[in-house]
C-alpha positions in Angstrom: 0.0 0.0 0.0 3.0 2.3 0.1 2.6 2.9 -3.6 -0.7 4.6 -3.0 0.9 7.4 -0.9 0.5 10.9 -2.4 3.5 12.0 -4.5 4.5 15.6 -5.4 3.0 15.2 -8.9 -0.3 14.1 -7.3 -0.3 17.1 -5.1 0.4 19.5 -8.0 -2.3 17.9 -10.1 -4.8 18.3 -7.3 -3.9 21.9 -6.7 -4.5 22.6 -10.4 -7.9 20.9 -10.2 -8.8 22.9 -7.1 -7.7 26.2 -8.8 -9.8 25.5 -11.9 -12.8 24.5 -9.8 -12.5 27.6 -7.6 -12.2 29.8 -10.8 -15.4 28.2 -12.2 -17.2 28.7 -9.0 -16.2 32.3 -8.6 -17.1 33.0 -12.2 -20.5 31.3 -11.7 -21.1 33.4 -8.6 -20.0 36.7 -10.2 -21.9 36.0 -13.4 -25.1 35.2 -11.7 -25.0 38.3 -9.3 -22.7 41.3 -9.8 -21.9 41.0 -13.5 -25.4 40.0 -14.6 -26.4 43.5 -15.7 -23.1 44.0 -17.7 -23.1 40.7 -19.5 -24.9 41.1 -22.8 -24.5 39.8 -26.3 -21.1 38.4 -27.2 -19.7 39.2 -23.8 -22.3 37.1 -22.2 -21.5 34.2 -24.5 -17.7 34.5 -24.0 -18.0 34.8 -20.2 -20.1 31.6 -19.8 -17.9 29.7 -22.3 -15.0 30.7 -20.1 -16.8 29.4 -17.0 -17.6 26.2 -18.9 -13.9 25.9 -19.9 -12.8 26.2 -16.3 -15.3 23.5 -15.3 -13.9 21.2 -18.0 -10.3 22.0 -16.9 -11.3 21.1 -13.3 -12.6 17.7 -14.5 -9.4 16.8 -16.4 -7.1 16.5 -13.3 -9.9 14.7 -11.4 -10.2 12.1 -14.2 -6.5 11.8 -14.5 -6.2 11.3 -10.7 -8.8 8.6 -10.9 -6.9 6.8 -13.6 -3.6 7.1 -11.7 -5.0 5.8 -8.4 -6.7 2.8 -10.2 -3.5 2.0 -12.0 -1.4 2.1 -8.8 -4.0 0.0 -6.9 -4.0 -2.6 -9.7 -0.2 -2.8 -9.7 -0.1 -3.0 -5.9 -2.8 -5.7 -5.6 -0.5 -8.7 -6.3 2.2 -7.4 -4.0 -0.3 -6.9 -1.2 -1.7 -10.4 -1.7 1.8 -11.9 -1.6 2.6 -10.0 1.6 -0.7 -11.0 3.2 -1.0 -14.6 2.3 2.4 -15.8 0.9 4.9 -15.1 3.6 4.5 -17.4 6.7 5.3 -16.2 10.2 8.3 -17.5 12.1 6.1 -20.2 13.8 5.1 -21.5 10.4 1.6 -20.1 10.3 0.2 -17.6 7.8 -1.3 -14.4 8.9 -4.7 -16.1 9.1 -3.6 -18.8 11.5 -3.4 -21.6 8.9 -0.3 -23.7 9.4 1.7 -24.8 6.3 0.9 -28.5 7.1 -2.9 -28.0 7.2 -3.1 -25.5 4.4 -2.5 -28.3 1.8 -5.1 -30.5 3.3 -8.8 -29.8 2.7 -10.8 -31.2 5.5 -14.6 -31.0 5.6 -16.5 -31.8 8.7 -20.2 -32.1 8.0 -22.5 -30.2 10.3 -25.5 -31.7 12.0 -27.8 -30.5 9.3 -25.8 -32.2 6.5 -25.6 -35.5 8.4 -29.4 -35.9 8.8 
């Protein structure tokens, strides 16, 4: 799980995403309140296209972050499984208390409901 720790590139990508999201939010607030009487014609269209562009720019780092986290988790999964199940403890048991001798044997003891 150490591979899932935040790296400097992750931090930078998230800051860019936060910046773009804040810009889109501020533009939305200003466009809907203070700038509403001044936005007319082509200025109106360009302003809201800019707001939409900042919204899309905020989504790109989020989607990239999602892809990076999934990729790292996929790469870390076999390593974590090996660490959890593959390495026996000093006393010969695995982390779940199964000894190496009994892990190869499959024993099934029928319950009372199965026997009747």
